[in-house]
Gaussian input, Z-matrix of N, CA and C with variables (Angstrom, degrees):
# hf/3-21g

backbone

0 1
 N
 C     1     B1
 C     2     B2     1     A1
 N     3     B3     2     A2     1     D1
 C     4     B4     3     A3     2     D2
 C     5     B5     4     A4     3     D3
 N     6     B6     5     A5     4     D4
 C     7     B7     6     A6     5     D5
 C     8     B8     7     A7     6     D6
 N     9     B9     8     A8     7     D7
 C    10    B10     9     A9     8     D8
 C    11    B11    10    A10     9     D9
 N    12    B12    11    A11    10    D10
 C    13    B13    12    A12    11    D11
 C    14    B14    13    A13    12    D12
 N    15    B15    14    A14    13    D13
 C    16    B16    15    A15    14    D14
 C    17    B17    16    A16    15    D15
 N    18    B18    17    A17    16    D16
 C    19    B19    18    A18    17    D17
 C    20    B20    19    A19    18    D18
 N    21    B21    20    A20    19    D19
 C    22    B22    21    A21    20    D20
 C    23    B23    22    A22    21    D21
 N    24    B24    23    A23    22    D22
 C    25    B25    24    A24    23    D23
 C    26    B26    25    A25    24    D24
 N    27    B27    26    A26    25    D25
 C    28    B28    27    A27    26    D26
 C    29    B29    28    A28    27    D27
 N    30    B30    29    A29    28    D28
 C    31    B31    30    A30    29    D29
 C    32    B32    31    A31    30    D30
 N    33    B33    32    A32    31    D31
 C    34    B34    33    A33    32    D32
 C    35    B35    34    A34    33    D33
 N    36    B36    35    A35    34    D34
 C    37    B37    36    A36    35    D35
 C    38    B38    37    A37    36    D36
 N    39    B39    38    A38    37    D37
 C    40    B40    39    A39    38    D38
 C    41    B41    40    A40    39    D39
 N    42    B42    41    A41    40    D40
 C    43    B43    42    A42    41    D41
 C    44    B44    43    A43    42    D42
 N    45    B45    44    A44    43    D43
 C    46    B46    45    A45    44    D44
 C    47    B47    46    A46    45    D45
 N    48    B48    47    A47    46    D46
 C    49    B49    48    A48    47    D47
 C    50    B50    49    A49    48    D48
 N    51    B51    50    A50    49    D49
 C    52    B52    51    A51    50    D50
 C    53    B53    52    A52    51    D51
 N    54    B54    53    A53    52    D52
 C    55    B55    54    A54    53    D53
 C    56    B56    55    A55    54    D54
 N    57    B57    56    A56    55    D55
 C    58    B58    57    A57    56    D56
 C    59    B59    58    A58    57    D57
 N    60    B60    59    A59    58    D58
 C    61    B61    60    A60    59    D59
 C    62    B62    61    A61    60    D60
 N    63    B63    62    A62    61    D61
 C    64    B64    63    A63    62    D62
 C    65    B65    64    A64    63    D63
 N    66    B66    65    A65    64    D64
 C    67    B67    66    A66    65    D65
 C    68    B68    67    A67    66    D66
 N    69    B69    68    A68    67    D67
 C    70    B70    69    A69    68    D68
 C    71    B71    70    A70    69    D69
 N    72    B72    71    A71    70    D70
 C    73    B73    72    A72    71    D71
 C    74    B74    73    A73    72    D72
 N    75    B75    74    A74    73    D73
 C    76    B76    75    A75    74    D74
 C    77    B77    76    A76    75    D75
 N    78    B78    77    A77    76    D76
 C    79    B79    78    A78    77    D77
 C    80    B80    79    A79    78    D78
 N    81    B81    80    A80    79    D79
 C    82    B82    81    A81    80    D80
 C    83    B83    82    A82    81    D81
 N    84    B84    83    A83    82    D82
 C    85    B85    84    A84    83    D83
 C    86    B86    85    A85    84    D84
 N    87    B87    86    A86    85    D85
 C    88    B88    87    A87    86    D86
 C    89    B89    88    A88    87    D87
 N    90    B90    89    A89    88    D88
 C    91    B91    90    A90    89    D89
 C    92    B92    91    A91    90    D90
 N    93    B93    92    A92    91    D91
 C    94    B94    93    A93    92    D92
 C    95    B95    94    A94    93    D93
 N    96    B96    95    A95    94    D94
 C    97    B97    96    A96    95    D95
 C    98    B98    97    A97    96    D96
 N    99    B99    98    A98    97    D97
 C   100   B100    99    A99    98    D98
 C   101   B101   100   A100    99    D99
 N   102   B102   101   A101   100   D100
 C   103   B103   102   A102   101   D101
 C   104   B104   103   A103   102   D102
 N   105   B105   104   A104   103   D103
 C   106   B106   105   A105   104   D104
 C   107   B107   106   A106   105   D105
 N   108   B108   107   A107   106   D106
 C   109   B109   108   A108   107   D107
 C   110   B110   109   A109   108   D108
 N   111   B111   110   A110   109   D109
 C   112   B112   111   A111   110   D110
 C   113   B113   112   A112   111   D111
 N   114   B114   113   A113   112   D112
 C   115   B115   114   A114   113   D113
 C   116   B116   115   A115   114   D114
 N   117   B117   116   A116   115   D115
 C   118   B118   117   A117   116   D116
 C   119   B119   118   A118   117   D117
 N   120   B120   119   A119   118   D118
 C   121   B121   120   A120   119   D119
 C   122   B122   121   A121   120   D120
 N   123   B123   122   A122   121   D121
 C   124   B124   123   A123   122   D122
 C   125   B125   124   A124   123   D123
 N   126   B126   125   A125   124   D124
 C   127   B127   126   A126   125   D125
 C   128   B128   127   A127   126   D126
 N   129   B129   128   A128   127   D127
 C   130   B130   129   A129   128   D128
 C   131   B131   130   A130   129   D129
 N   132   B132   131   A131   130   D130
 C   133   B133   132   A132   131   D131
 C   134   B134   133   A133   132   D132
 N   135   B135   134   A134   133   D133
 C   136   B136   135   A135   134   D134
 C   137   B137   136   A136   135   D135
 N   138   B138   137   A137   136   D136
 C   139   B139   138   A138   137   D137
 C   140   B140   139   A139   138   D138
 N   141   B141   140   A140   139   D139
 C   142   B142   141   A141   140   D140
 C   143   B143   142   A142   141   D141
 N   144   B144   143   A143   142   D142
 C   145   B145   144   A144   143   D143
 C   146   B146   145   A145   144   D144
 N   147   B147   146   A146   145   D145
 C   148   B148   147   A147   146   D146
 C   149   B149   148   A148   147   D147
 N   150   B150   149   A149   148   D148
 C   151   B151   150   A150   149   D149
 C   152   B152   151   A151   150   D150
 N   153   B153   152   A152   151   D151
 C   154   B154   153   A153   152   D152
 C   155   B155   154   A154   153   D153
 N   156   B156   155   A155   154   D154
 C   157   B157   156   A156   155   D155
 C   158   B158   157   A157   156   D156
 N   159   B159   158   A158   157   D157
 C   160   B160   159   A159   158   D158
 C   161   B161   160   A160   159   D159
 N   162   B162   161   A161   160   D160
 C   163   B163   162   A162   161   D161
 C   164   B164   163   A163   162   D162
 N   165   B165   164   A164   163   D163
 C   166   B166   165   A165   164   D164
 C   167   B167   166   A166   165   D165
 N   168   B168   167   A167   166   D166
 C   169   B169   168   A168   167   D167
 C   170   B170   169   A169   168   D168
 N   171   B171   170   A170   169   D169
 C   172   B172   171   A171   170   D170
 C   173   B173   172   A172   171   D171
 N   174   B174   173   A173   172   D172
 C   175   B175   174   A174   173   D173
 C   176   B176   175   A175   174   D174
 N   177   B177   176   A176   175   D175
 C   178   B178   177   A177   176   D176
 C   179   B179   178   A178   177   D177
 N   180   B180   179   A179   178   D178
 C   181   B181   180   A180   179   D179
 C   182   B182   181   A181   180   D180
 N   183   B183   182   A182   181   D181
 C   184   B184   183   A183   182   D182
 C   185   B185   184   A184   183   D183
 N   186   B186   185   A185   184   D184
 C   187   B187   186   A186   185   D185
 C   188   B188   187   A187   186   D186
 N   189   B189   188   A188   187   D187
 C   190   B190   189   A189   188   D188
 C   191   B191   190   A190   189   D189
 N   192   B192   191   A191   190   D190
 C   193   B193   192   A192   191   D191
 C   194   B194   193   A193   192   D192
 N   195   B195   194   A194   193   D193
 C   196   B196   195   A195   194   D194
 C   197   B197   196   A196   195   D195
 N   198   B198   197   A197   196   D196
 C   199   B199   198   A198   197   D197
 C   200   B200   199   A199   198   D198
 N   201   B201   200   A200   199   D199
 C   202   B202   201   A201   200   D200
 C   203   B203   202   A202   201   D201
 N   204   B204   203   A203   202   D202
 C   205   B205   204   A204   203   D203
 C   206   B206   205   A205   204   D204
 N   207   B207   206   A206   205   D205
 C   208   B208   207   A207   206   D206
 C   209   B209   208   A208   207   D207
 N   210   B210   209   A209   208   D208
 C   211   B211   210   A210   209   D209
 C   212   B212   211   A211   210   D210
 N   213   B213   212   A212   211   D211
 C   214   B214   213   A213   212   D212
 C   215   B215   214   A214   213   D213
 N   216   B216   215   A215   214   D214
 C   217   B217   216   A216   215   D215
 C   218   B218   217   A217   216   D216
 N   219   B219   218   A218   217   D217
 C   220   B220   219   A219   218   D218
 C   221   B221   220   A220   219   D219
 N   222   B222   221   A221   220   D220
 C   223   B223   222   A222   221   D221
 C   224   B224   223   A223   222   D222
 N   225   B225   224   A224   223   D223
 C   226   B226   225   A225   224   D224
 C   227   B227   226   A226   225   D225
 N   228   B228   227   A227   226   D226
 C   229   B229   228   A228   227   D227
 C   230   B230   229   A229   228   D228
 N   231   B231   230   A230   229   D229
 C   232   B232   231   A231   230   D230
 C   233   B233   232   A232   231   D231
 N   234   B234   233   A233   232   D232
 C   235   B235   234   A234   233   D233
 C   236   B236   235   A235   234   D234
 N   237   B237   236   A236   235   D235
 C   238   B238   237   A237   236   D236
 C   239   B239   238   A238   237   D237
 N   240   B240   239   A239   238   D238
 C   241   B241   240   A240   239   D239
 C   242   B242   241   A241   240   D240
 N   243   B243   242   A242   241   D241
 C   244   B244   243   A243   242   D242
 C   245   B245   244   A244   243   D243
 N   246   B246   245   A245   244   D244
 C   247   B247   246   A246   245   D245
 C   248   B248   247   A247   246   D246
 N   249   B249   248   A248   247   D247
 C   250   B250   249   A249   248   D248
 C   251   B251   250   A250   249   D249
 N   252   B252   251   A251   250   D250
 C   253   B253   252   A252   251   D251
 C   254   B254   253   A253   252   D252
 N   255   B255   254   A254   253   D253
 C   256   B256   255   A255   254   D254
 C   257   B257   256   A256   255   D255
 N   258   B258   257   A257   256   D256
 C   259   B259   258   A258   257   D257
 C   260   B260   259   A259   258   D258
 N   261   B261   260   A260   259   D259
 C   262   B262   261   A261   260   D260
 C   263   B263   262   A262   261   D261
 N   264   B264   263   A263   262   D262
 C   265   B265   264   A264   263   D263
 C   266   B266   265   A265   264   D264
 N   267   B267   266   A266   265   D265
 C   268   B268   267   A267   266   D266
 C   269   B269   268   A268   267   D267
 N   270   B270   269   A269   268   D268
 C   271   B271   270   A270   269   D269
 C   272   B272   271   A271   270   D270
 N   273   B273   272   A272   271   D271
 C   274   B274   273   A273   272   D272
 C   275   B275   274   A274   273   D273
 N   276   B276   275   A275   274   D274
 C   277   B277   276   A276   275   D275
 C   278   B278   277   A277   276   D276
 N   279   B279   278   A278   277   D277
 C   280   B280   279   A279   278   D278
 C   281   B281   280   A280   279   D279
 N   282   B282   281   A281   280   D280
 C   283   B283   282   A282   281   D281
 C   284   B284   283   A283   282   D282
 N   285   B285   284   A284   283   D283
 C   286   B286   285   A285   284   D284
 C   287   B287   286   A286   285   D285
 N   288   B288   287   A287   286   D286
 C   289   B289   288   A288   287   D287
 C   290   B290   289   A289   288   D288
 N   291   B291   290   A290   289   D289
 C   292   B292   291   A291   290   D290
 C   293   B293   292   A292   291   D291
 N   294   B294   293   A293   292   D292
 C   295   B295   294   A294   293   D293
 C   296   B296   295   A295   294   D294
 N   297   B297   296   A296   295   D295
 C   298   B298   297   A297   296   D296
 C   299   B299   298   A298   297   D297
 N   300   B300   299   A299   298   D298
 C   301   B301   300   A300   299   D299
 C   302   B302   301   A301   300   D300
 N   303   B303   302   A302   301   D301
 C   304   B304   303   A303   302   D302
 C   305   B305   304   A304   303   D303
 N   306   B306   305   A305   304   D304
 C   307   B307   306   A306   305   D305
 C   308   B308   307   A307   306   D306
 N   309   B309   308   A308   307   D307
 C   310   B310   309   A309   308   D308
 C   311   B311   310   A310   309   D309
 N   312   B312   311   A311   310   D310
 C   313   B313   312   A312   311   D311
 C   314   B314   313   A313   312   D312
 N   315   B315   314   A314   313   D313
 C   316   B316   315   A315   314   D314
 C   317   B317   316   A316   315   D315
 N   318   B318   317   A317   316   D316
 C   319   B319   318   A318   317   D317
 C   320   B320   319   A319   318   D318
 N   321   B321   320   A320   319   D319
 C   322   B322   321   A321   320   D320
 C   323   B323   322   A322   321   D321
 N   324   B324   323   A323   322   D322
 C   325   B325   324   A324   323   D323
 C   326   B326   325   A325   324   D324
 N   327   B327   326   A326   325   D325
 C   328   B328   327   A327   326   D326
 C   329   B329   328   A328   327   D327
 N   330   B330   329   A329   328   D328
 C   331   B331   330   A330   329   D329
 C   332   B332   331   A331   330   D330
 N   333   B333   332   A332   331   D331
 C   334   B334   333   A333   332   D332
 C   335   B335   334   A334   333   D333
 N   336   B336   335   A335   334   D334
 C   337   B337   336   A336   335   D335
 C   338   B338   337   A337   336   D336

   B1=1.4492
   B2=1.5345
   B3=1.2970
   B4=1.4617
   B5=1.5286
   B6=1.3223
   B7=1.4577
   B8=1.5377
   B9=1.3080
   B10=1.4640
   B11=1.5234
   B12=1.3249
   B13=1.4652
   B14=1.5332
   B15=1.3342
   B16=1.4706
   B17=1.5273
   B18=1.3084
   B19=1.4595
   B20=1.5362
   B21=1.3148
   B22=1.4694
   B23=1.5280
   B24=1.3255
   B25=1.4750
   B26=1.5256
   B27=1.3359
   B28=1.4685
   B29=1.5274
   B30=1.3226
   B31=1.4699
   B32=1.5288
   B33=1.3166
   B34=1.4642
   B35=1.5264
   B36=1.3143
   B37=1.4667
   B38=1.5274
   B39=1.3280
   B40=1.4688
   B41=1.5326
   B42=1.3102
   B43=1.4725
   B44=1.5256
   B45=1.3162
   B46=1.4645
   B47=1.5229
   B48=1.3156
   B49=1.4723
   B50=1.5234
   B51=1.3293
   B52=1.4612
   B53=1.5252
   B54=1.3209
   B55=1.4663
   B56=1.5230
   B57=1.3254
   B58=1.4616
   B59=1.5276
   B60=1.3186
   B61=1.4708
   B62=1.5268
   B63=1.3314
   B64=1.4728
   B65=1.5286
   B66=1.3094
   B67=1.4757
   B68=1.5204
   B69=1.2989
   B70=1.4705
   B71=1.5283
   B72=1.3159
   B73=1.4675
   B74=1.5287
   B75=1.3138
   B76=1.4668
   B77=1.5303
   B78=1.3229
   B79=1.4594
   B80=1.5352
   B81=1.3366
   B82=1.4682
   B83=1.5285
   B84=1.3113
   B85=1.4703
   B86=1.5283
   B87=1.2995
   B88=1.4591
   B89=1.5153
   B90=1.3156
   B91=1.4551
   B92=1.5257
   B93=1.3030
   B94=1.4603
   B95=1.5269
   B96=1.3208
   B97=1.4584
   B98=1.5185
   B99=1.3293
   B100=1.4656
   B101=1.5290
   B102=1.3211
   B103=1.4603
   B104=1.5215
   B105=1.3131
   B106=1.4608
   B107=1.5236
   B108=1.3313
   B109=1.4609
   B110=1.5200
   B111=1.3316
   B112=1.4628
   B113=1.5271
   B114=1.3536
   B115=1.4686
   B116=1.5268
   B117=1.3495
   B118=1.4681
   B119=1.5262
   B120=1.3211
   B121=1.4644
   B122=1.5234
   B123=1.3366
   B124=1.4661
   B125=1.5331
   B126=1.3492
   B127=1.4566
   B128=1.5212
   B129=1.3179
   B130=1.4601
   B131=1.5243
   B132=1.3334
   B133=1.4666
   B134=1.5221
   B135=1.3232
   B136=1.4589
   B137=1.5155
   B138=1.3190
   B139=1.4529
   B140=1.5239
   B141=1.3071
   B142=1.4614
   B143=1.5192
   B144=1.3310
   B145=1.4603
   B146=1.5202
   B147=1.3144
   B148=1.4521
   B149=1.5259
   B150=1.3359
   B151=1.4709
   B152=1.5222
   B153=1.3329
   B154=1.4560
   B155=1.5152
   B156=1.3207
   B157=1.4629
   B158=1.5311
   B159=1.3415
   B160=1.4637
   B161=1.5216
   B162=1.3249
   B163=1.4562
   B164=1.5280
   B165=1.3113
   B166=1.4601
   B167=1.5288
   B168=1.2922
   B169=1.4536
   B170=1.5251
   B171=1.3449
   B172=1.4617
   B173=1.5160
   B174=1.3113
   B175=1.4619
   B176=1.5175
   B177=1.3335
   B178=1.4572
   B179=1.5117
   B180=1.3083
   B181=1.4636
   B182=1.5285
   B183=1.3268
   B184=1.4604
   B185=1.5261
   B186=1.3203
   B187=1.4597
   B188=1.5234
   B189=1.2878
   B190=1.4647
   B191=1.5281
   B192=1.3432
   B193=1.4632
   B194=1.5315
   B195=1.3070
   B196=1.4741
   B197=1.5258
   B198=1.3283
   B199=1.4622
   B200=1.5256
   B201=1.3304
   B202=1.4682
   B203=1.5191
   B204=1.3171
   B205=1.4660
   B206=1.5155
   B207=1.3254
   B208=1.4548
   B209=1.5143
   B210=1.3236
   B211=1.4686
   B212=1.5175
   B213=1.3230
   B214=1.4606
   B215=1.5282
   B216=1.3090
   B217=1.4655
   B218=1.5257
   B219=1.3278
   B220=1.4697
   B221=1.5227
   B222=1.3230
   B223=1.4712
   B224=1.5188
   B225=1.3328
   B226=1.4632
   B227=1.5272
   B228=1.3088
   B229=1.4727
   B230=1.5228
   B231=1.3203
   B232=1.4683
   B233=1.5254
   B234=1.3272
   B235=1.4639
   B236=1.5268
   B237=1.3182
   B238=1.4707
   B239=1.5217
   B240=1.3182
   B241=1.4769
   B242=1.5256
   B243=1.3328
   B244=1.4663
   B245=1.5342
   B246=1.3216
   B247=1.4596
   B248=1.5290
   B249=1.3200
   B250=1.4522
   B251=1.5246
   B252=1.3243
   B253=1.4653
   B254=1.5257
   B255=1.3264
   B256=1.4522
   B257=1.5158
   B258=1.3319
   B259=1.4689
   B260=1.5262
   B261=1.3206
   B262=1.4675
   B263=1.5396
   B264=1.3230
   B265=1.4659
   B266=1.5273
   B267=1.3304
   B268=1.4664
   B269=1.5317
   B270=1.3314
   B271=1.4619
   B272=1.5314
   B273=1.3137
   B274=1.4652
   B275=1.5344
   B276=1.3346
   B277=1.4646
   B278=1.5289
   B279=1.3356
   B280=1.4641
   B281=1.5243
   B282=1.3366
   B283=1.4620
   B284=1.5210
   B285=1.3217
   B286=1.4638
   B287=1.5173
   B288=1.3277
   B289=1.4576
   B290=1.5150
   B291=1.3212
   B292=1.4496
   B293=1.5280
   B294=1.3273
   B295=1.4652
   B296=1.5170
   B297=1.3062
   B298=1.4634
   B299=1.5226
   B300=1.3233
   B301=1.4588
   B302=1.5355
   B303=1.3452
   B304=1.4766
   B305=1.5356
   B306=1.3207
   B307=1.4667
   B308=1.5207
   B309=1.3215
   B310=1.4661
   B311=1.5336
   B312=1.3186
   B313=1.4675
   B314=1.5256
   B315=1.3079
   B316=1.4641
   B317=1.5261
   B318=1.3231
   B319=1.4626
   B320=1.5294
   B321=1.3188
   B322=1.4659
   B323=1.5255
   B324=1.3191
   B325=1.4666
   B326=1.5317
   B327=1.3255
   B328=1.4505
   B329=1.5237
   B330=1.3288
   B331=1.4747
   B332=1.5150
   B333=1.3199
   B334=1.4591
   B335=1.5353
   B336=1.3114
   B337=1.4794
   B338=1.5109
   A1=108.48
   A2=114.94
   A3=120.89
   A4=110.81
   A5=115.07
   A6=119.88
   A7=109.03
   A8=115.73
   A9=120.14
   A10=110.05
   A11=117.43
   A12=121.06
   A13=111.00
   A14=116.96
   A15=120.38
   A16=110.72
   A17=115.76
   A18=121.32
   A19=110.91
   A20=117.01
   A21=120.97
   A22=110.49
   A23=117.08
   A24=120.41
   A25=110.69
   A26=116.63
   A27=121.02
   A28=111.22
   A29=117.19
   A30=120.53
   A31=110.95
   A32=116.87
   A33=119.79
   A34=111.74
   A35=117.38
   A36=120.42
   A37=109.01
   A38=116.39
   A39=120.82
   A40=110.23
   A41=117.47
   A42=121.33
   A43=111.03
   A44=115.58
   A45=120.31
   A46=112.90
   A47=117.25
   A48=119.98
   A49=111.51
   A50=116.94
   A51=120.10
   A52=112.47
   A53=116.85
   A54=120.86
   A55=112.08
   A56=116.30
   A57=120.93
   A58=109.70
   A59=116.29
   A60=121.07
   A61=112.90
   A62=117.31
   A63=120.85
   A64=112.48
   A65=117.43
   A66=120.11
   A67=113.93
   A68=117.09
   A69=121.84
   A70=112.42
   A71=117.33
   A72=121.46
   A73=110.80
   A74=117.25
   A75=121.08
   A76=112.33
   A77=117.24
   A78=121.05
   A79=113.04
   A80=117.74
   A81=120.34
   A82=114.70
   A83=119.49
   A84=120.94
   A85=113.07
   A86=116.98
   A87=120.79
   A88=111.51
   A89=115.83
   A90=123.74
   A91=105.95
   A92=115.07
   A93=120.59
   A94=110.25
   A95=114.27
   A96=121.30
   A97=108.68
   A98=114.85
   A99=121.99
   A100=106.33
   A101=115.39
   A102=119.18
   A103=109.24
   A104=115.01
   A105=122.45
   A106=107.47
   A107=115.43
   A108=120.18
   A109=108.03
   A110=115.46
   A111=122.23
   A112=108.06
   A113=117.38
   A114=119.97
   A115=113.83
   A116=117.43
   A117=118.91
   A118=111.67
   A119=117.21
   A120=122.02
   A121=111.76
   A122=116.47
   A123=123.48
   A124=110.10
   A125=114.61
   A126=121.63
   A127=110.50
   A128=115.06
   A129=123.09
   A130=107.53
   A131=116.33
   A132=122.18
   A133=107.42
   A134=116.12
   A135=121.44
   A136=112.13
   A137=113.64
   A138=121.80
   A139=105.45
   A140=115.86
   A141=121.09
   A142=108.11
   A143=115.15
   A144=121.43
   A145=109.32
   A146=116.37
   A147=122.94
   A148=106.51
   A149=115.90
   A150=121.49
   A151=111.19
   A152=115.32
   A153=121.59
   A154=115.84
   A155=117.16
   A156=121.27
   A157=108.75
   A158=117.23
   A159=119.08
   A160=112.11
   A161=115.04
   A162=120.64
   A163=108.15
   A164=116.33
   A165=120.52
   A166=110.43
   A167=115.68
   A168=123.04
   A169=109.23
   A170=115.96
   A171=120.64
   A172=109.87
   A173=115.21
   A174=121.10
   A175=108.80
   A176=116.37
   A177=121.18
   A178=111.53
   A179=115.07
   A180=121.21
   A181=110.17
   A182=115.85
   A183=121.11
   A184=107.93
   A185=116.41
   A186=118.87
   A187=109.70
   A188=115.67
   A189=124.42
   A190=115.76
   A191=118.46
   A192=118.00
   A193=109.24
   A194=117.24
   A195=120.36
   A196=111.71
   A197=116.20
   A198=121.91
   A199=107.05
   A200=115.56
   A201=119.42
   A202=109.18
   A203=114.87
   A204=121.72
   A205=109.04
   A206=115.56
   A207=120.90
   A208=107.85
   A209=115.41
   A210=121.53
   A211=108.07
   A212=116.78
   A213=116.94
   A214=108.47
   A215=115.03
   A216=120.41
   A217=112.00
   A218=118.56
   A219=120.43
   A220=111.36
   A221=118.10
   A222=120.96
   A223=109.95
   A224=116.83
   A225=119.90
   A226=111.11
   A227=116.66
   A228=119.71
   A229=110.78
   A230=117.61
   A231=120.76
   A232=111.01
   A233=117.13
   A234=120.91
   A235=110.19
   A236=117.74
   A237=119.80
   A238=111.76
   A239=117.13
   A240=120.89
   A241=112.19
   A242=115.79
   A243=123.33
   A244=112.71
   A245=115.95
   A246=121.82
   A247=109.93
   A248=116.05
   A249=123.53
   A250=107.10
   A251=116.72
   A252=118.60
   A253=108.91
   A254=115.47
   A255=120.06
   A256=111.74
   A257=116.31
   A258=120.42
   A259=110.98
   A260=116.62
   A261=119.56
   A262=110.31
   A263=116.36
   A264=120.00
   A265=110.16
   A266=116.38
   A267=121.22
   A268=110.37
   A269=116.56
   A270=120.71
   A271=111.65
   A272=116.58
   A273=121.17
   A274=112.08
   A275=115.86
   A276=123.17
   A277=112.80
   A278=115.58
   A279=120.76
   A280=111.10
   A281=115.55
   A282=121.63
   A283=108.77
   A284=115.63
   A285=121.40
   A286=105.73
   A287=115.63
   A288=119.24
   A289=109.26
   A290=114.90
   A291=120.06
   A292=107.52
   A293=114.86
   A294=122.09
   A295=107.25
   A296=116.42
   A297=120.48
   A298=109.18
   A299=115.85
   A300=121.52
   A301=113.56
   A302=120.42
   A303=118.32
   A304=112.86
   A305=116.17
   A306=120.49
   A307=109.84
   A308=116.57
   A309=120.64
   A310=111.45
   A311=115.76
   A312=119.73
   A313=110.31
   A314=117.01
   A315=120.84
   A316=111.23
   A317=116.69
   A318=120.60
   A319=112.62
   A320=117.22
   A321=119.92
   A322=112.00
   A323=117.75
   A324=121.64
   A325=110.73
   A326=116.67
   A327=121.04
   A328=112.05
   A329=117.47
   A330=121.02
   A331=111.80
   A332=117.25
   A333=120.48
   A334=112.71
   A335=116.01
   A336=119.39
   A337=112.03
   D1=141.33
   D2=-179.18
   D3=-71.26
   D4=160.07
   D5=177.42
   D6=-86.53
   D7=161.29
   D8=177.36
   D9=-62.87
   D10=-36.90
   D11=178.58
   D12=-61.39
   D13=-43.55
   D14=177.31
   D15=-62.23
   D16=-40.73
   D17=-179.77
   D18=-64.09
   D19=-45.23
   D20=178.44
   D21=-62.48
   D22=-41.76
   D23=177.27
   D24=-59.53
   D25=-43.96
   D26=-179.73
   D27=-66.18
   D28=-40.40
   D29=177.18
   D30=-63.60
   D31=-37.16
   D32=177.76
   D33=-70.22
   D34=-30.84
   D35=173.09
   D36=-62.97
   D37=-42.44
   D38=177.86
   D39=-62.13
   D40=-43.83
   D41=177.61
   D42=-57.02
   D43=-44.29
   D44=-176.77
   D45=-64.21
   D46=-25.87
   D47=179.66
   D48=-59.28
   D49=-31.11
   D50=-179.61
   D51=-71.13
   D52=-14.32
   D53=179.48
   D54=-94.63
   D55=-4.46
   D56=178.37
   D57=-66.35
   D58=133.32
   D59=-177.69
   D60=-58.13
   D61=-28.84
   D62=-178.46
   D63=-68.70
   D64=-26.96
   D65=-177.54
   D66=-115.55
   D67=-14.40
   D68=-175.24
   D69=-53.32
   D70=-43.65
   D71=-178.20
   D72=-64.14
   D73=-40.48
   D74=-177.17
   D75=-64.84
   D76=-27.33
   D77=-175.55
   D78=-107.58
   D79=8.17
   D80=-170.31
   D81=-60.48
   D82=-26.16
   D83=179.16
   D84=-104.29
   D85=13.75
   D86=-177.72
   D87=-79.13
   D88=129.46
   D89=172.42
   D90=-128.91
   D91=87.25
   D92=-172.89
   D93=-141.70
   D94=158.02
   D95=173.87
   D96=-113.76
   D97=127.42
   D98=174.76
   D99=-104.46
   D100=119.20
   D101=179.31
   D102=-109.83
   D103=131.82
   D104=176.29
   D105=-110.92
   D106=128.46
   D107=175.63
   D108=-116.93
   D109=126.62
   D110=-179.30
   D111=-113.68
   D112=95.85
   D113=-175.51
   D114=-60.76
   D115=-30.19
   D116=-179.88
   D117=-66.76
   D118=-21.22
   D119=176.76
   D120=-111.30
   D121=-8.98
   D122=-173.89
   D123=50.69
   D124=50.43
   D125=-179.29
   D126=-128.02
   D127=141.31
   D128=172.54
   D129=-110.29
   D130=135.72
   D131=175.71
   D132=-131.79
   D133=143.57
   D134=-175.35
   D135=-127.02
   D136=140.75
   D137=169.68
   D138=-118.04
   D139=114.67
   D140=179.62
   D141=-101.89
   D142=129.58
   D143=178.90
   D144=-106.33
   D145=128.44
   D146=174.00
   D147=-118.07
   D148=114.70
   D149=-174.11
   D150=51.77
   D151=38.41
   D152=176.59
   D153=81.42
   D154=-4.40
   D155=-179.29
   D156=-97.62
   D157=124.94
   D158=-178.61
   D159=-74.45
   D160=134.13
   D161=173.12
   D162=-82.99
   D163=179.04
   D164=178.22
   D165=-60.99
   D166=147.44
   D167=177.11
   D168=-60.68
   D169=136.17
   D170=179.63
   D171=-124.82
   D172=138.27
   D173=176.14
   D174=-95.90
   D175=140.25
   D176=176.25
   D177=125.10
   D178=154.81
   D179=-178.62
   D180=-81.83
   D181=137.39
   D182=173.50
   D183=-116.68
   D184=154.19
   D185=179.26
   D186=-87.18
   D187=139.51
   D188=174.96
   D189=55.05
   D190=52.79
   D191=173.58
   D192=-67.63
   D193=148.88
   D194=179.36
   D195=-69.22
   D196=-27.30
   D197=-179.78
   D198=-133.01
   D199=128.17
   D200=179.45
   D201=-131.94
   D202=121.62
   D203=176.15
   D204=-108.74
   D205=145.12
   D206=172.56
   D207=-135.64
   D208=124.40
   D209=179.16
   D210=-165.97
   D211=162.60
   D212=175.99
   D213=-77.78
   D214=160.26
   D215=-173.81
   D216=-64.20
   D217=-34.57
   D218=179.05
   D219=-65.90
   D220=-36.53
   D221=176.33
   D222=-63.74
   D223=-44.01
   D224=179.46
   D225=-62.08
   D226=-42.27
   D227=177.68
   D228=-62.62
   D229=-41.83
   D230=178.74
   D231=-61.62
   D232=-38.21
   D233=178.47
   D234=-67.14
   D235=-46.38
   D236=-177.97
   D237=-69.13
   D238=-26.33
   D239=177.05
   D240=-86.09
   D241=0.10
   D242=-179.90
   D243=64.07
   D244=28.05
   D245=173.41
   D246=-86.19
   D247=-15.56
   D248=-177.70
   D249=-151.23
   D250=137.01
   D251=176.51
   D252=-85.20
   D253=153.83
   D254=177.23
   D255=-59.78
   D256=-39.13
   D257=-179.76
   D258=-65.39
   D259=-43.32
   D260=179.81
   D261=-65.11
   D262=-41.14
   D263=178.25
   D264=-62.31
   D265=-39.32
   D266=177.83
   D267=-64.59
   D268=-46.03
   D269=-179.87
   D270=-63.30
   D271=-32.56
   D272=178.44
   D273=-83.78
   D274=5.00
   D275=179.34
   D276=62.65
   D277=28.54
   D278=175.17
   D279=-88.37
   D280=-15.65
   D281=-178.60
   D282=-129.31
   D283=133.26
   D284=169.44
   D285=-110.51
   D286=137.66
   D287=179.61
   D288=-136.19
   D289=140.56
   D290=178.15
   D291=-129.73
   D292=114.90
   D293=178.10
   D294=-170.19
   D295=162.24
   D296=176.17
   D297=-71.19
   D298=148.23
   D299=-174.98
   D300=-55.32
   D301=-44.16
   D302=179.08
   D303=-60.52
   D304=-32.69
   D305=177.17
   D306=-66.99
   D307=-46.03
   D308=-179.93
   D309=-62.12
   D310=-39.12
   D311=179.20
   D312=-63.40
   D313=-42.64
   D314=179.94
   D315=-66.29
   D316=-38.27
   D317=-179.15
   D318=-64.34
   D319=-20.85
   D320=178.57
   D321=-61.61
   D322=-22.59
   D323=176.66
   D324=-58.30
   D325=-31.05
   D326=-178.38
   D327=-71.28
   D328=-26.39
   D329=-178.82
   D330=-65.19
   D331=-23.79
   D332=-176.66
   D333=-81.18
   D334=-7.27
   D335=-179.09
   D336=-90.19

């Protein structure tokens, strides 16, 4: 099982993707909360976007996030290390995601980074 420090580093890598010039324009009007739940650690972590800019990582459960991911921490690390794609993890039922389809389609831009 991954350490909390590794998990926080990976979540911050995800946050930084929103600052990439290739995707920044696509997300510039986004005001959404992405919540990650890691059952193996029983931890919730949130990335809140204000006008597409990620705020500091926050620990804790929020009600009604626009995007909710659930996966174990090792799966998330594998995705951020590009050892596994998000789509493949989803198809293998390693990831559960809850969001509206247009949101999910837009988030695919991040997979290319």
